[in-house]
Structures are given as structure tokens and as C-alpha cells.
TORDOPA-263252 format. One record per residue (C-alpha): residue in one letter; x, y, z. Coordinates in steps of 0.05 Angstrom, whole numbers, padded with zeros to 5 digits, always signed. Each point is the difference from the previous one (the first is absolute). Example, Ala and Ser with C-alpha at 12.3 -4.5 7.8 and 13.67 -1.06 7.14 Angstrom:
<drenlums>
a+00246-00090+00156/s+00027+00069-00013/
</drenlums>
This chain:
<drenlums>
x+00508-00741+00242/x-00070+00021-00019/x-00011+00077-00012/x-00031+00031+00061/x-00065+00039-00010/x-00038+00054+00035/x-00069+00029-00001/x-00015+00073-00020/x-00065+00039-00007/x-00018+00031-00068/x-00035+00068+00009/x-00045+00040-00045/x+00044+00050-00036/x-00019+00071-00016/x-00012-00003-00075/x-00016+00074-00007/x+00010+00062+00043/x-00072+00006+00019/x-00013-00073+00010/x-00019-00019+00071/x-00034-00069-00012/x-00012-00051-00052/x-00044-00062-00011/x+00030-00069-00012/x-00033-00023-00064/x+00034-00066-00012/x+00057-00040+00029/x+00045-00024-00058/x+00045-00044+00047/x-00024-00052+00048/x+00031-00022+00065/x+00060-00046-00015/x+00013+00024-00071/x+00069+00027-00016/x+00004+00078-00013/x+00054+00034-00039/x+00020+00072+00012/x-00042+00049-00040/x-00052-00056-00016/x-00071+00024+00015/x-00031-00031+00061/x-00068+00035+00000/x-00045+00046-00038/x-00028+00061+00037/x-00053+00050-00018/x+00008+00073+00015/x-00036+00059-00036/x-00033-00051-00043/x+00063-00028-00027/x+00032-00069+00005/x+00072+00001+00019/x+00046-00057+00016/x+00042+00000+00061/x+00070-00031-00015/x+00041-00038+00051/x+00063+00034+00023/x+00038-00064+00015/x+00007-00071-00018/x-00035-00049+00044/x-00060-00045+00013/x-00071+00025+00011/x-00025-00011+00070/x-00065+00021+00035/x-00046+00046-00039/x-00022+00049+00058/x-00053+00039-00043/x-00058-00032-00037/x-00020+00020-00070/x-00046+00058-00001/x+00027+00030+00064/x+00022+00072+00003/x+00066+00012+00038/x+00039+00061+00019/x+00069+00017-00027/x+00055-00029+00044/x-00041-00060+00026/x+00022-00069-00007/x-00035-00041-00057/x+00038-00065+00001/x+00061-00034+00026/x+00059-00030-00039/x+00056-00047+00015/x+00066+00026-00023/x+00073-00017+00007/x+00032+00025+00064/x+00067+00034+00008/x+00060-00036+00031/x-00011+00035+00069/x-00076-00016-00001/x+00015-00072-00024/x+00044-00013+00061/x-00052+00028+00049/x-00054-00042-00035/x+00045-00063+00003/x+00008+00007+00075/x-00075+00005+00009/x-00018-00055-00047/x+00050-00046+00034/x-00036+00008+00067/x-00067-00012-00033/x+00015-00053-00054/x+00002-00063+00044/x-00067+00011+00034/x-00032+00019-00065/x+00026-00060-00035/x-00025-00045+00057/x-00071+00027-00005/x+00001-00008-00077/x+00023-00072+00007/x-00056-00014+00050/x-00052+00031-00046/x+00027-00034-00065/x+00036-00065+00018/x+00043-00027-00056/x+00000+00066-00036/x+00056+00052-00006/x-00017+00070+00020/x+00009+00024-00073/x-00041-00054-00030/x-00065+00036+00007/x+00019+00066-00032/x-00017+00006-00075/x+00035+00060-00033/x-00037+00026-00060/x+00031-00013-00067/x+00042+00060-00024/x+00039+00011-00064/x+00057+00048+00013/x+00009+00013-00073/x-00073+00026-00006/x-00015+00038+00065/x-00060+00035-00028/x-00029-00064-00033/x-00060+00000+00045/x-00013+00073+00005/x-00056+00020-00045/x-00026+00072-00017/x-00075+00015+00003/x-00002+00007-00077/x+00030-00070-00009/x-00047-00029+00051/x-00061+00032-00034/x+00023-00023-00068/x+00014-00070+00024/x-00069-00004+00032/x-00034+00026-00064/x+00031-00057-00042/x-00003-00054+00056/x+00074-00010+00002/x+00044-00030+00053/x+00061+00047+00008/x+00043-00057+00022/x+00000-00026-00071/x+00023+00067-00030/x+00076+00015-00007/x+00018+00070+00023/x+00048+00045-00036/x-00001+00060+00048/x+00050+00017+00052/x+00016-00057+00046/x-00047-00046-00041/x-00060+00043+00012/x-00060-00013-00045/x-00020+00062-00043/x-00067+00015-00038/x+00041-00014-00065/x+00016-00071+00027/x-00074-00013+00012/x-00021+00025-00067/x+00055-00038-00036/x-00023-00063+00038/x-00072+00013-00023/x+00023+00011-00071/x+00038-00066-00001/x-00063-00036+00018/x+00016-00009+00073/x-00071+00012+00024/x-00025-00067-00013/x+00057-00038+00031/x+00002+00045+00061/x-00076-00012+00010/x+00006-00072-00007/x+00053-00006+00056/x-00042+00044+00046/x-00066-00037-00003/x-00003-00012+00077/x+00014+00074+00017/x-00052+00021-00050/x-00051-00044+00028/x+00012+00026+00071/x-00006+00070-00026/x-00064-00015-00038/x-00031-00032+00060/x+00014+00060+00046/x-00025+00048-00056/x-00067-00038-00003/x-00011+00010+00073/x+00016+00075-00002/x-00054+00049-00013/x-00004+00037-00065/x+00039+00067-00007/x-00042+00062+00006/x+00032+00024-00068/x-00018-00063-00038/x-00059+00041-00036/x+00049+00051-00030/x+00004+00002-00076/x+00068-00005-00030/x-00018+00059-00046/x-00018+00046+00058/x+00071+00028+00006/x+00003+00029-00071/x-00010+00074-00015/x-00063+00024-00026/x+00031+00062-00036/x+00001+00001-00076/x+00073+00018+00002/x+00016-00065+00036/x-00028-00047-00052/x+00068-00031-00013/x-00003-00027+00073/x-00059-00041-00016/x+00040-00052-00036/x+00016-00043+00058/x+00054-00056+00003/x-00018-00070+00014/x+00008-00016+00074/x+00039-00064-00018/x+00054+00033-00039/x+00047+00016+00054/x+00055+00014-00049/x-00028+00067-00021/x+00013+00055+00050/x-00063+00029+00030/x-00010+00074-00002/x-00020+00030+00067/x+00019+00072+00007/x-00062+00023+00036/x-00033+00032-00061/x-00004-00053-00055/x-00011-00074+00019/x+00011-00052-00054/x-00024-00051+00053/x-00049+00005+00054/x+00028-00002+00069/x+00004-00069+00027/x-00054-00020+00051/x+00033-00002+00067/x+00004-00068+00036/x-00030+00017+00071/x+00002-00048+00062/x-00060+00006+00043/x-00024-00026+00066/x-00065-00018+00027/x-00029-00011-00069/x-00040-00065+00013/x-00060-00022-00038/x-00062+00040+00016/x+00032+00060+00028/x-00022+00069-00021/x+00071+00030+00007/x+00072-00019+00007/x+00065+00036+00020/x+00058+00021-00043/x+00069+00008+00035/x+00031+00068-00007/x+00066-00007-00032/x+00061+00044+00021/x-00004+00039-00065/x-00073+00015+00008/x+00011+00020+00073/x+00056+00050-00022/x-00050+00029-00052/x-00054+00007+00052/x+00048+00034+00051/x+00026+00049-00053/x-00068+00018-00028/x-00028+00011+00072/x+00058+00044+00012/x-00010+00043-00061/x-00075+00009+00010/x+00004+00014+00075/x+00058+00051-00004/x-00008+00032-00070/x-00063+00044-00012/x-00015-00022-00071/x-00030+00045-00054/x-00015-00019-00072/x-00005+00030-00068/x-00003-00020-00073/x+00012+00025-00069/x-00015-00025-00068/x+00055-00007-00055/x-00003-00007-00073/x+00052-00052-00018/x-00017-00010-00071/x+00067+00020-00025/x+00033-00043+00053/x-00038-00061-00024/x+00020+00012-00074/x+00075+00013+00022/x+00002-00066+00038/x-00033-00039-00054/x+00052+00027-00047/x+00060-00016+00043/x-00020-00065+00038/x+00018-00052-00053/x+00069+00029-00013/x+00013+00011+00074/x-00020-00071+00016/x+00048-00027-00057/x+00060+00044+00025/x-00011-00005+00078/x-00038-00066+00006/x-00050+00033+00047/x-00069+00034-00009/x-00005+00073-00005/x-00058+00015+00045/x-00039+00065+00014/x+00027+00000+00070/x+00069+00021-00024/x-00030+00061-00034/x-00042+00014+00060/x+00060+00000+00050/x+00039+00045-00048/x-00058+00051+00002/x-00004-00008+00078/x+00073+00010+00008/x+00003+00065-00043/x-00059+00027+00042/x+00033-00016+00065/x+00062+00040-00025/x-00046+00059-00005/x-00036-00012+00066/x+00051-00033+00048/x-00048+00009+00059/x-00034-00062-00029/x+00064-00039+00017/x-00001+00009+00075/x-00017-00030+00067/x-00031+00025+00066/x+00047+00005+00058/x-00046+00033+00055/x+00036+00065+00008/x+00029+00004-00073/x-00014-00024-00070/x+00057-00039-00032/x+00005+00011-00076/x+00040-00056-00035/x+00051+00020-00052/x+00001-00071-00032/x-00063-00020-00039/x-00008-00074+00017/x-00068-00027-00028/x-00033-00057+00034/x-00039-00045-00047/x-00060-00039+00025/x+00004-00072-00027/x-00054-00050+00016/x+00016-00073+00014/x-00047-00059+00015/x-00012+00019+00072/x+00032+00070+00012/x+00021+00068-00028/x+00074+00018+00001/x+00031+00066-00013/x+00070-00008-00031/x+00040+00067-00010/x+00031+00027-00063/x+00059+00039+00028/x+00019+00066-00031/x-00060-00001-00050/x+00015+00070-00020/x+00068-00023-00032/x-00034-00049-00048/x-00031+00006-00066/x-00063-00035-00020/x+00035-00064-00023/x+00040-00002+00065/x-00064+00005+00039/x-00029-00056-00042/x+00059-00043+00016/x-00005+00014+00076/x-00075-00013-00003/x+00011-00070-00032/x+00056-00019+00045/x-00036+00018+00066/x-00064-00032-00024/x+00036-00064-00016/x+00034-00002+00066/x-00065+00012+00039/x-00033-00056-00040/x+00058-00047+00013/x+00005+00021+00075/x+00073+00021-00008/x-00008+00071+00025/x+00051+00024+00052/x-00008+00051+00054/x+00038+00052-00040/x-00053-00006-00057/x-00054+00022+00049/x+00035+00058+00035/x+00007+00072-00015/x-00064+00013-00039/x-00021+00074+00000/x-00062-00002-00045/x-00046-00060-00023/x-00032-00011-00069/x-00052-00055-00007/x-00034-00029-00061/x-00071-00021+00016/x-00020+00007-00072/x+00027-00071-00013/x-00062-00024+00034/x-00048+00044-00039/x-00007+00048+00059/x-00019+00071-00021/x+00000+00031+00071/x+00035-00015+00065/x+00019+00030+00068/x+00067-00030+00018/x+00031-00001+00070/x+00065+00039+00005/x+00063-00042+00006/x+00023+00023+00069/x+00037+00045+00012/x-00002+00030-00067/x-00044+00062-00015/x-00040-00026-00061/x-00016-00056-00045/x-00024+00004-00072/x-00040-00051-00038/x-00003-00007-00075/x-00071-00028-00018/x-00024-00035-00063/x+00006+00030-00067/x-00068+00001-00030/x-00027+00033-00066/x-00051+00053+00012/x-00037+00053-00042/x+00034+00065+00018/x-00018+00071-00020/x+00057+00039-00034/x-00012+00067-00028/x-00076-00011+00001/x+00008-00066-00040/x-00005-00071+00028/x+00061-00044-00007/x+00016-00070+00022/x+00061+00002+00044/x+00039-00047+00049/x-00011+00027+00067/x+00026-00020+00069/x-00012+00025+00072/x+00059+00019+00048/x-00020-00010+00074/x+00042+00032+00055/x-00002-00011+00072/x+00038+00050+00043/x+00022+00011+00071/x-00040+00065+00018/x+00053+00014+00055/x+00050+00016-00055/x-00041+00012-00064/x-00059+00042-00017/x-00050+00004-00059/x+00040+00057-00038/x+00066-00035-00002/x-00028-00068-00017/x-00048+00031-00053/x+00061+00032-00031/x+00039-00065+00004/x-00052-00040-00034/x-00006+00053-00052/x+00072-00007-00015/x-00002-00075-00004/x-00060+00007-00047/x+00040+00048-00045/x+00059-00048+00001/x-00041-00059-00023/x-00039+00039-00050/x+00065+00031-00027/x+00026-00070-00028/x-00002-00002-00075/x+00023-00045-00056/x+00070+00032+00004/x+00014-00015+00073/x+00062-00040+00015/x+00000-00055+00051/x+00078-00002+00002/
</drenlums>
């Protein structure tokens, strides 16, 4: 006797305590495809992070009730699934089916004479030994597109047969690019024909060198890696770029020949950024102040340690880790900087969780370094590298974006010397570290060439005033200028 099935509704879960809605970014399962328990069925966007919604049961995907790009409230149904019914439910369903089976079969025979009712159903191919074979991460898809690969020709070594970045890189190293390209000529031709009809990207005139820092202390970042060498990890920490950010692929509408303008669809990520920035500007009375810092000793210290640190840790020792350590120590002295506005009270956070602004091709994300006050410079450098890599690969989780109490940004990687950042709501302040530039400076009535940088602070004037922020910036300045050649990173 065939197993009896029933239909259930899958609802949007509450992924975080403060989450009230989420946006369906992409469906990972199509109607009719088998779904295993805990297997992701869709990607959602909330607070600028992609999260996967796993299935809670084994079954078959049914109707998709929400289209991609649609925002839906927590607790509402997003799709239907067909799952195995219990014995009691199976008996009730059998009685109902028995009364309806004969007329239904007669109608089907009249519509399709000579064909059995099951002859027209085509179940998709599915390998139970590799349930994740056709599940690709954004990093794998981007890497495959860059090399023109067909992922169906690559053997996955990940969990459930899933293809990883290492699998793609190994396939390229083995000379798989040419063979894959030769087997996908038809698909490439269709893509090329559609690309020729699309209007040019508004970013097409951007130079690939525009993302490098103009500071003299950042000269090591000017040695860019070849874009074609995907085997070399790309450094993208938000302060030093060894490769310019990729130009985003933008789909536009209304871009016919002879038009003076065209439209760009607002992505869910861009919509979330717009909502959060609008809330910050409308609710928080921003004020701004800046201070200049002599980081000559810091530059010499980093130049002394960076090669040995790279050899031992396998990651770059950036200025950002020194900067964060100086900020953390200053917050310890002025804990009011680590607070939020709560209408009738000010909540001062005991834990110092630093949000780090990281730019991607089409957005800015702020992953959080938890308990930054408990880490040394080397530990901060490892966290910076790990979060920057996850941001670049699109593998950040909700937990990586939550709990931030103070934000640090590095606009100096783009050659900026002055900026007025918007506060990361609901925090009280955000601090930017501008480009390091050599300048003539007067010291004891003598002119010397020193490495100088600006620190720009945006503050919530409901919580903070000029006196406390001035003292805070002075303390950060003292901490950064206090580094010397004997400073330890461990």
C-alpha cells in the first residue's frame, strides 16, 4: 500500500528576538523537488544578512506562496509541502480519496485517452546519496561564473555532495575550464546574446585602481593580484584592498536605445540599508567632530611586524586591529560612548562589541566583533580577517550582525581624508579612520615629515556632548600615538 501524504504550510520562523519580518531572497527548492529535514529551502534577508530557512520535515516541495523579493511577516505561510501522514490521518484521507478517486480517474481518462494517470508526471532526478549536490553557495556561483564553468561537471566533496570553493578551484587548476566551456557553448551563446541587448552598467567607467589607498603607509596594498588567479585569497578587510572591488552586475529595465535614462531595481539588501539609514538620520540628532593623529610610530611598528605575523598567522596585520585596540581602551575609560538612547533612560552596555563596516560590491555590512575588550591586537586581527572573508563570501549569519555597541569604519582605504559617517542605529557613535598621509608637521618649532591620519566621530547629541567626545578622541589619539617599537601584539 502506497504511503499516504498530507499537505502542510511552512511559516516564516522568528530567526531573532527582534525580528518581525524578512524578505525572501531566493528559493532553493522548486515545486516537486524532494526535501530532507534540515535541508535549506530558501534564503531570506533580514538586517542586511542572508540566512537560510531549513525544512523541519522530510517531504516534497509544493506551492511557493511568496515570490522572491517579497517581504513577509513572521508567522505567515511561505510555501506548502507534502509530507507523510500519520496512521489516523492516513485512514481519514483514504476514506476521502476512495469517494473521489473514481470520478477523478474518469475525468483524466477522458482528457488523456490511452494514457495512465501517472504517465504525465515527471519527477525530477534526485540522488539520495548526495542531497546537497545541486545546492550552491553565492561564493561558488560567483567563482563558477568568473571562470565560465558548468557546476554540473564538478564533483562536490562537501557535506551531502555539496560543491565548495575548493572544489571549483581544484577543477580550474586541473584544466577543467576549457572542457567545461566547450560543453556549455549553447548556454554561453544565449547569455552573450542577452548581454548584448542589455544597456551598459553605470559603473563601467570605474578604474580598477580606484579602490586603493592614497596613503603612503598603504603602499604595500598597491601590489594588486591578477583577477584571473582565483587560487590566491583576496584581502578585503575594509582598510587594505589587494584587489579592487568587482563591478556589480546590475539588471535594468526600460533601457532601450535612445533613452536618456533607465531604471535599476532596488535589491532587498539596498532596501534594508535605505531603511536603516533613514531611521538613523530621522531619529538621531547627529553631531560631528574630528581630530588629527600622528601615527608615525604605528606605521613603523606595523612594518616591523607584518611579515613575521603573516608567516605565523597566515593573515595580514592591518592598521585596523591597532585602531580597534585603541578605541576599546578609550571606551573603557569613557563607557558612555558604549550606550544607546531609550527615551526615558540611557542604557550603557557593559560588553564592548565593535561593529566593523565592510564594503562589498553593492552594499556595506557591519559584522560584529564580540567582546572586543577581551582580545589582544593579534586576536582582533584574526576576527577582522574572518568576518571580512565571510562578508565577501556571503556567509555571514544573523549572529554575526547582532549586538554591536560601537562602530569603527576605515574610509582611508579609498584615499579619503575626511568623512561624516551616519551612526549605525541605535548606537551612540561611529568613528572613521581616514587615510594615512605624510605631512610636514611642526614639532618643537622644527618641521618634520610625519605620518598623519584624521579620526572623524559622528555622535548622538541626545546622549553625548562635545566635552565627553573631545576627551574620548583625545584618549584614542593618546593610545594610537603611544604605540612604539616594543609594543606586543600577543
